[in-house]
N, C-alpha and C positions, 0 to 999 in steps of 0.2 A: 504495499500499500506504500509505503512513504518513497521506492522508487515511483512508482506510478505518480505520484503526488507531486515530486522534485520535477519529473520529468514535464510536467503539466505548467508547472511554475516556468521553466526556462523558456518553453513557448511562450508562455503570455511575452515574456520579461526582454524576448528578443524579437520578436515577430512586429510588424508594422511602425516601424522606425520610419516617419515621416507619414503616416498614416492616422492623426491623430485621435481623430474622431472613431476609427476601428478600435485603437489601442483600446482609449476610453470604455468604448462600447462590453469590449473585453471582460476590463476589470469590473464595471457593474454587475455586469452579468453572472461573471463569478461570486462576488462578495453578497450578491444576492440570493446565492442559492441555497437550498436546502441543507447541503454540506454545512454550509457556514450558523445556519439555524438563527436567524438574524442577530449574529455576531454579538452575544448574549450568556446568557450563566446557566442555557442550560445547555447540551449534547456538546459540551464545550468547545462551543459557537466563537467566542469571543479568542480563544489560546488559538484555536485553529487559523482565525483569521490573523493572527498576531506571527503566526508562522510562516501564512504567508506573506505578509508582507516582509518579515524579516530575508524571505530566500526573494523576493523581488529586488529589493536593496542591494545584495550580492550581485544578482544577477547583472544592476547596471553599471557594479564596481563603486557604489559607494562603500567609506568605511564607517565603522562604527563611530559615533559621538565619543563615546567615550572611551576610547582606542584598545576595547575589551571589544565587550558587546552592543549586540544592537538593541539589544532589550534592557531597558530601566524596569525592573521588576516591583511594584508595589501591591499592597491591599486594602480592602477593607470590609464591611460588612454588607449583605443586599440579600432581601428578600425574593423569594424566587418561587415559581411555580409549577414543579417536573412533571407533576403526575396527574389525577383527575379534575376534570375542566369539566361538569358538566351540570347546566342551569334551566329548570323547567318554568314557565311559567303557564299558571293557570294550565296544567297537564301538558302543555305542548314546551317541547323537545326546543331550544335556542342553540344558534352555532355560534363556538367561542371565537371572537376576532371581527364576525361579522353581525352577530347581530347584537351579543352582548360581551363586555371587558368586564376583568374582574380591578376593582382598586388597586394598586399597586403594594397596599399598605397593609391589605388583607390577611387577617387569621385564616385557618383552615376551617372550612363548616359541612355539615353533613347532615341532612335529615330534611323534614317538611315542615311545612308551617304555613302561618294565614298572614294577609299582609294589612296593614290598615294604612290609610295615605293622610298623611301628614302637610303638605300641601300638594300645587298644581303638578310637581315632579318627582315625589317622594313617598316610600313606604316601608314599611318597618316589620321586621318579621321578630317582636321583641325577645321570643324565646330561645331563638337560636342565634340574636344579635345579629340581623343580617338585614342592611339598607339597602335602598331599589333606588335609584334614579334613572329618570327617562331622558334622553339625550337626545340632542338634532344629529349630533356626530361623534362617533369612538375615537378620543387618543389617551392611548397610553403614554405610562412611563413609568418610574423606577425606584425604589424605596429601599432605604436600607434596614430599615428594622418593623416588625408587625406591628397591626394597631390590636385594641381587642375586640375588633367587629372584624365583619365581611362587608363590603363594598361591590355590588354587583350594577353596574352600568350600560343601561339597556337604549339600543337604539328605537327611538318611535316608530319607525318603518317595521319593525319586526313584531310588532303586536298589534293585533286588532278589536281588544279591549280592557279595559282596565285590570289592572295586574291587581288579582285577588289571593290565589295562592303561588306557592314557592317550592319547585323541591329542587336542592343542592349536592353536589359532591365536589369540593372545592379542597386540593392537596395544597398546602404551602410549604415551605422549609427558608428558616433564616439561615444563612451562611456568614459565621461572625467574621470569618480571616474566608474572604475570596482572594485569589491570586490573581494577577494578571501583571501587563506590561506595556509601557508606551515603549514605542520601536524607532530610535532614532540612529540617524545617520546625516553624513557629510561627505563634500567634494570639498575639499580642501583650496583655497585660493590660492592664486596664483604669485600673485604681490602683496596684500595684504592677509594672510593666511588667519591671522585672530581678528579681523574683523569680520562679522557675518550678518547675512540674511536670512530670515529664519522664515521656512514655511510648514504651517501648522493644518493640521485637520484630524476630527476623530474617528476611528475606525470602528468603536464598536456601536453597538443599536440598542434596541429593548427586549432580541432575545424569544425565548418562545414563550406561551402563555397556555398550559398542559402538553401534553404530548402528541397533538397532532396539528398545532396552529404555531407560526410563528410568524414576525415582523421584518420582512427584507431587509426595509430601510433603503433603498435605492437613491433616494434624494438624499434621506438625512441617514448617514450621509457616505454612502458609497460615491457619491457622484463627488464631492470634496477629496476623500481619497485617489480616485481617478485623477484629480486637473494635481494633486499635490503629485502624483507617479509619472505624471506626462512631465514634470518641470525636473522632476530628479533625471528619470530619463532623458532626459536634455541637456543637462548641466554636466552630467555624468561624461559626456562626450566631448562640452564645449564649457572646460574651466571658466572662473572668471576672476577677475581680480580680488574679490571676495570670496569667504568659504562659503558656500550654500547650505542650509542646514535645512534637513528634514524631517520632523517629528511629527510620528503617528500619534495620535494620545488614546488611551482607555479612560472608560471611568467618565465619560464627560455626561453621558444619561442620564450617571447618579446624582450629577452635580459638580461638571469641572472640577472632577477628584484625580483627573492625571494630570492636569495642568497645574492643579496646585501644587502636586509631589514636585512635578518639575521647576516649579519655579522655587520651590522650598528646598527641591536638593539639583541646583541647577548641574546640568554636563558641561558647560563653557559660560563664561563670567556673563552674567546678564547684561552689565555695562559696555559690551563689546558687541552687542547688536545695535546693528545700523538700523533696522527695518525689521519688522515681523507680519505677514500675513497670514491670516489664518482664515480659512476657506472651508464652507460648511454651507449644504442645500444650493449647489452650484449645478444641479442640472435642468434649468430652461435659462431663462433670460430676453423671452421677448420683449418685455417690457423693463429691460435691462440691469443696472445693479445697483445695488444699496452697500454704503460704505458706512460703517460703524465706527466713529470716532475720527470722524472727517473734518470737524470742526475744531477739534482738538489739535489733529496734525492738519490743519488747513493749507502747509505750505507743499508738503505730499500727496494731498486731493489736487491741490492745483496742475502738479505734475501727470497725477494719474489722467484728469479731464483733459487737461490740453492734450496728452495721448491719443486720449479718447475722440477729444475732436477734430485732430490732425488725419486720422485715420480711421474711422467711423467703425469702430469695432460694434460697439451695443447703444441703440438707441437713446441712453441717456443715463446718467450714474448718480445718482442720490447720493444724498448727505443726511447722515443722522450724526448724533453728538454720542457720548460714553455710553455705555451700557451694560450689562454682566449678564450676559446672553451667550456667549459660547468661548471658546478656550481663551479667547485672543485675554479676555479680563485680568485673570491675573497677573498676566505681563504687564500689563497700563499700568496696573495697580504697584510695579514693582519700579517702575520709571519706564520700562521698555515703551519705544514706540509702536504702537501697530493698529494694523487693519484688521476687522472683520467685513469678509464682502460675501455677499449670498445676492441670489442670481433671483429675478421678477417677472413673475409672469406663470401662465401653463396651468401644469396640475395642480392639486389643491390636495392631493393626498397628504399626511404627513402624520407620523406618528401612529398609524392604524397600518392593516394587512395588505392597502391597496397601494400604498410606494412602492411598485414593484420597478423592475428595468423597464419591460414591456412597453409602458406607458411613458419613461422619462425619455426627451426630447434628444438632452443634450446637443441643443440647437446653435449652443454658442461656444462650446469647449473649446474650439481652436481660437476665436477670437479672444475668447481669456488669454489662454496659452502667451497668444503673440501682444496681448497688451500690456500683460504681468512683465513678460523675458523685456521692452522696452521701458517700463517703469523702472524694473532692477537695474537697467543700462544707465539710468540718469540717477539713482541713487548712490553709485556708486564714482559718480563724476568727483 
């Protein structure tokens, strides 16, 4: 199995140079496949993804940022749902992921109960400490511990009548010390190797909910990893004056934990980072690009927009201020200049089972690569 997987990694790594969109599609297809099971906490998904990324860095010719290993290991607690995931309302079985999700802080629950309505969307089974909530969209996440109740969120469209009874069998498990890794590589600079431009993206996602449902995470964030790997592949064969550093974070979905660990245990002096670009949600772009921290680093934002105006890569580049909404934030708090970029428009799937590769257009991937290459050139002047 290891030999077959390694061959597959090598094929992905060496094919499609100069065919960036084909390369990106292969990466997204791979990372969203059942083998990686949502790059989360069940079926060893996130650690399989870490191994994949490590092999990619090796094939491209990157060196470990630490000088020894591409992996920066850390751990944290997490509440997971590896087993039974069965819910029926009024005697009608619901489909996990599509008709219902469990609240990520839920404890295990098994039994039958009557539901009492408390407001327009909430129903409670007091005996089993189960809370049912009706939603217009199911959006899942990750929690680090279990509460003393079980939450069930149901898509309104899955019901034809008011919930009156519930039967469920939901299993959870709290892992006190879940082990994972940031994957960190570098292409050494030719003139100023101690100065660095850093590219980051989180590779973890939500994993699975039960034994038969997983969250593929195509846009969030296989797309960002595809962009990072495309840049890593390019710079490995085109070394720059500054070192080019590539960090794939784990633990983002559980609360920016990978970037928190890295900024507290940096593998390079943070003061040596000329600029950091964090890629998260890069699979669309019909309506342009948004830049978080644009108002904080207005000089660099102007450089980026001038390049775009000259080359017409994207219809617009929007501006936002400081926000703690992705892995750039912990670096900014440590004084590292950073942008978080994400594409606009297109599909609306987010933190659900519908965020799949087949419907992710990746239509601005090549333009983003070109935009960032030109941006980096100016940063190093």
